[in-house]
N, C-alpha and C positions, 0 to 999 in steps of 0.2 A: 372733749374725746369723743362724745358721740358725732359731732358735727365732721371732725376728721375721717373717721371709719364712713360716713357717707360719701363725702367726695371722694375716697379712696376707692369702695364699690361703684360709684360711677363711673369713676375712671374705668374703670377695668371693663364693664358694660359697654362704655363706646368704644372702648377700643376691640372689643370683642366683636361689634358689629360692623366694624369696618370691613368691608370687602373688598380682597385685591383686585383691581382690574386687570381685565382679558390682556394688557399690554404689558405689565408688570408682571403678570403669570407667567405670560408667554418669553420674557425675557428670563427670569428667572429660569426658567425650564429649559431654553437653549442654553444657560451657564451650566446647568447640569449635565446637559450632553457634553459640553466641551470638557468638563472636567472629568467627565468618565471615558473621555475618547484618548485614543494616544496619537500623534503624528497632529501634521495639520490639520486643522476642522474649516474646511471652506461652507461657508453660509451665503446661499444663494436667495433672492428676493426676485419673485416673480410679478410683474406690474402688468395685469391683463387688460387695464381700463384705464380712462381719465376720471374714473371715480375721485370725487375730494374726498370721501369718507377713507377709500383705499389708501390714498397717498397719505393720509394723515398718519395713519395706522402704519405703515411703512415708515413713514418718518421717523414717528419714537423709536421704534426699534433701530433704525438706524445709528442714531443719537442716542439709546439708553447706555449710561456709563458701565453697566454691567457685559455692555458686547463691544467695549471700545478696542478691546484687544484679539477681536477677531477676526478673520478674513471674510470682507463681505462683498458681493456684488449685485447689482440692482441690474435687473435683464426686464427688457420690454417685449411686448409678444412679438413683436417683428424679427428680432434674433434668437426667439427661443426655439427654435426648431432646427437651429443651425448643429451640426455635427461640436459636440464638445470638447476640448482639452483636457484638462485635470479633472477629475468625478469631486462632486460633492459631497457632504455628509448629510447637509441639512439641506429641506427646502422648504421655503414659506411663499404660501401661494394665498390670494385673495379669489374664492369663489362665489358665484351668483347661483344657487341650484334653480332660480326662474329663469333665468336668460340662456337660452339655447345659443344663441353666439358664444356666450361667454364660457361654455362648456366645452363647445367645438375648442376655442380658444385652448382652454385648459388639456382638454384632449391633445393636441400638438406639440405644447407645452412638455409633457411628460412625456409620450410614445416616442415622437421620431428622434430625440437626442441620445436615447437607447441607454438608462442609467443603470447602474447598478442596482441588482435587487436587494442587496444591504441597506442603500437610501432611505433617511428618515424623512419624512415630509407631513410639514405642521399647515392644515389646510383654515384658513378664517372665513367666517361666514357668518351668515342673519337669518338662516333659515328658521322656522317657526316650527315644523312640524320634523322630528326625526326622521322619518320616510325618506325625506327627499333627500337625505344623506345617501341614500343609495344610488341616485345618480353622480353621485362626486366619487362612491365607490367602485362603482363597475368603471368609469374612467380609469384607474388607478390598477382595478383587477386586471384589467384588458393589457395596459402598462408593464405588469408583474410588478409592481411596488404595493408591499402588503403593510409598509411599516408607518402607518397612516394615522393621526391623530385628528381631530376637527376639534376647534375653539370657536365656541360663539360668541361674538365682538357685543352684541346689545343687551344681551341677556347671559351673564357668565353659564356656561355649559360645557362640558370636557367630554368628546364620545371620542370611540375606537370600535373598529369590528371586527369580529373571527370570521377570516373569510370563510372556513370550513364549515363552521359552526353556521354561518348566514346569520348572525347575530351581531346587536351593536350593544356594548357597555357603555354606560355614560354617568356623569355626576354634575349636580346642579352646585357643586361646591368645589371648592379647591382640594387637589388630589395629589397623594402622594407622587414624586416624578417617577418612582421606581415601577409606579403601578403601571403606567404608561408603554407602549412599543414593546409588548408583550410579545413573547415567541410564537408564532401564527401556527408551527408545527409541532406544538406541545400535543394536541388534542386533533387530529382528523375528524374526530365524528364521525366512523365509520367510512369515510372516503375510500373509495375505489381505486388502487396504483395499479396501474396495467404495465406489465414487463415483458418485455419481447427477447425470444432468444431465438437463432438459427442451428448453433450444433451442439452437442453435449459435449460440454467440454469441463476441465477440471474446477473452471467457475461456476459453473449450472448444475450437474450433478457428476457424479463417479459411480460408475456401474462396475460391480466385482461379482466373484461368486456369494459373496456373504450378503448380498443385497446391495440398495442404492442410498448413496451419502448424498447429502447436500453440500454442494460445492461452496467454497468459504465466502465470495460474493454473495451468492444467493441466499445464506445461510445467514450474513450478515443484512443484508436488505428482508427479506421475509422477518426475522427478528426485532429491526426498527421498525417497521409499518406495524407489527403486535404491538410494540412497547407502546406506541401513540394512537393506538386507538383505530387502525385503520385496518383495509381488506384490500385483497389484491386478487389481481387476474394473473394468468400466465399465459402468453399467445407466443405458440409455436410459429415460425415464420419457415415456410419450406422456400428455400430457392438456394441457387450455386453464387457462390461468390465471384465468379465470372459474368454474373448476368449485372448488368449495368442498372439495372432499377433493384438489386436488392439491396441497398445500402437505403436507399429511401423507404421500402418496405419495412424495413427492422427498425427505421426511426420515427415512421409517421403509420399511426394509425388509420388514415384517410388525408384526404387533400390539405386538412389546416390543423389536425390535433395530432402532436406528437406523443409517442410511448413515453410514461415519467422516468424509466429504466430501460436500458439496452444492453445486455450482456455479451456486446459483440466488440472487440479489440479493432475500431474502423475507425479511421478519419474522417469528421464532419466537415462537410464542404460551409458550413455554416455555424458560427461558433459565437455564443451567447458573450454579452458585455464581462460578466462575470470573472471572465477566465482573464488572466497574463498572459501576454505576450512570453512564449516560453515553450522549449522542446522539451519532453521527458522520453529520456533514453532508456531501453531495457536491454537485457545481455541474454543470449542463447547460453543455456548451461546444459550438463551433460552428468548423469546419475549413473552409477555403476556398483552392482553387488559388493558388499564390503568384504573384508577378507575373512577366510572362513578359518576355523581351527586345525589345525595340523593334526593328521591323522599319527599313530602312535609309532609304527615304522620311519615315519619322517622326521620325529625327533631326535632317529643316530645319526641323520645326515644333516641336519642343519645346525650342530653344534658346532661346527667348523665350516667357515668360508670356503669355497671351491680351490682357491690356490695351495691353504693347508692339505687339502685330502690329496691333491695332483701330487704335493711335495711326500707325502706319505708314500704314496704308490709307487713315485719314480725312485724312493729309498728302498723300498719291498725288490721291486724289479731289478736295481741295480744288485742288492746283495743275493739273489736267485744268480742271478749272471756270473759275479764275482766267485760262488761257490762252484759253480757248474763248468768254470772254465778254469779254476785253478784250487782244485778239490784238496790237493793235499798244502797249500798253503794255510787252511783254516780248520783249525780242531773242535771248533762249536760252529753253531747255525746263526748266522749272520741275523738272523728275524729271529727267531724264538728264544735266543737268551735276552736282548733286550726289551722282548714285548713280555714274557712270563718267566723269564728267568732261568729257564733250560739248560744246562751248563754240562759239557762233556769233559771239557777238560778246566782247572783251575785257572784264571787268567794269567797267574806270575808263573805259568809254565808253556803260555803259548808264545809264539813268534811276537817281533815286535812289530809286525803290518797288521796283525790281528788286533792288537792293543790298541794300535792308532786308529783303527776303523770301529772296533767294539764299544769303547768308553765314551766317547761322543754319542755314539747312538746309543748308548743306554741313559746319558742323561737328558738328552733329545727326548727320548721315549717318554722316561718318569713325567718332564714335563708337560706332555702334550694330554698324557691320560690324566695327570691332574687336571688339569685344566678340562677335559673331557668328562672326568666325573663331577665336576662343579655346574658344570654348563646341566647337566641334565638332572642334577638336585634342583638345580633352580627351575627349570621348567615344569618339573613336576609340583613345586610351590606356586606358580602361573603359569599357566598353559598357555602358549603360546600360537598366536594366529598367523596369518599370510597377510601379509601388509596389501591395506588396501590400495587399490588405483588413485593415482594423484596426477598425472598426467597421459597424453595421447600415448606415449612409448609404453607405457603399462597398459593400456588398452591393446595394443598389439600382440604384448607380450603373455597377457593372460585369454588371449582370443576373445577379448568379447565384442560384441558386434550390436548394432544399434540399427532398429528398423525404421526407418523413414516411409512416409507416402504418398511423398513426389520423387520423382527419379533422377530430378538433378540438387535436391537439396543438399544446401552446404557447401558445394562443390566436388560432390561425388563422382560425376562423370570426369572434370577434371584434373584429377590428384589418385592413382594408384594405390597409394596409402591410406588415403581416405575412402577407396574402396573396399579395402579387408575390412575396415570397423562399419560404415554405412551401408546396410542393403537394403534395397528396394522393395518394399511391401506394401500392398495396396490398403489402405483403413487400419493401418498397425497402432495409428493413435489411441486407438480405443482399446489394444490388448494389454493386461499388465499381467505376468506371469513370474511370480516372485519365488517358484522354484529352481527355474532356471537362472544358474548362478552363471551363465557366460551370454546373459542380455541385459543390454544397458538401456538409457532412456533419455531423449532430449527434447528442449522445449523451452520457454522462454522463462525467467528466473524466478517467476510467481508460481508457475505452475509446479516447477522442479520443486522448489523449497514446500510446497505446499503436500506434494507427493509424497518425499522423502519424510516430511515430519507427521504423514498422518498414522492414525493408530493400527491401520492394517499392515502397514509394513515393520512394525515391531517383532522382533523377537523376545518369545514369551521368557527364556532363560537368562536373557542380557539386559531385556528394556531396553536395545539399542535399534536403531532402524538396521533393516537389511540392508539400505543404500545409501551411499556417498556420494555426494557432490564431489564433482574434480575440481581442486584448487588451483592446480597446474595448468589447465585447458578449457578453453569457453568456444565457442562457436561464432563470436564477434559479438558486437553491438548493433541495433537498429532502433529506429524511432518509431514508436508506434503513433504517438500524438503530439501534433505541432499546433500550437494555439497561435493565432495572430488576430 
């Protein structure tokens, strides 16, 4: 029994002492990345030299049973800098930290193809000093590739760099795969983020009598930077949109360094590779004052539609005319008797003509007065409001005008009906007057929706916005961004 226990413990010690080779560990890591990914997982192998050791390592990985079902592509240094078609998800490369020519080849392989920033990279090396890995790291940082893991092949070691903290993390033994390829933006370590803006819009700031509020886009950016332990600098770019150099100044701090964020809706002439070919449409919307509560005297008139009032007035005029033209034919008042029961002579003693006129009038008056009383009682329970505008015709009927700061905006000069609503007023986009119930607002969908839902537009009594977006009228669609 003691002998069997000794043998068993010996087997455990031998098993624990066996170190997984860098090649098998790399194959397991690739398998893990494949299982965690969706869609086709293209894996590229870059061969930069004729080094036999490099060939042997790449051959072992290519023939690994764990990677048999993964699309693989072996690329030499001569074709590495060509324009790529389908983007890979993983790049394997063997680097020599002491050979300058090898570093130049590596730079050409990762910089010129314009890979996506989400690309994961595994670099095999034999650097004896960890500081030498900074040479590799500089190459990948220049190419905007930060998901890089370094695996040493002659002596097992795994490292990766935190770009913003400027430090390396490494292990001399096997490490769990989920601890590699960490999120580089989780901690900016106080790194400064530069933000540029030209005009004060709803995306940057909103001025009102109550103070200055951060716009939605700026609030989101500043909150995100603060959450990841970063700092920021705001740069106001004073230039006109008609200036040809304005777009470049909005996006570039100097000739080589771009701003991290630009709060201007413009189309870039140079688009990074992480964007797909697409167009993002947007819509011009119109917001108008919400329907107001009716005044007390208005309740007595809205109970009936205009045709009913016209009918009642017609009956009253006809009754007056009949009584004035034929005074001897009618013993009772044709208006007062049906309305309030004032009777000079009983109906059984009047002429047939008077009975024929008064009896239908009494029935109709009774029905209308009953309906009128019911309407008034219902209005006392739920106070009515004027209908909110929904279409362009509603704007015309309500006399609502919209101020625009460009004279020919939305075809104002070509359509007389549009000219009744859209009025040219320079610098009007910065003016907000919620007390003016005949003033509407226009703009892109994001700005209008943000403005309508802003707390400053809420009415305290109803907690509803004082503005409403017209759902049956818009000013058309435009394309602010097109990526190709």
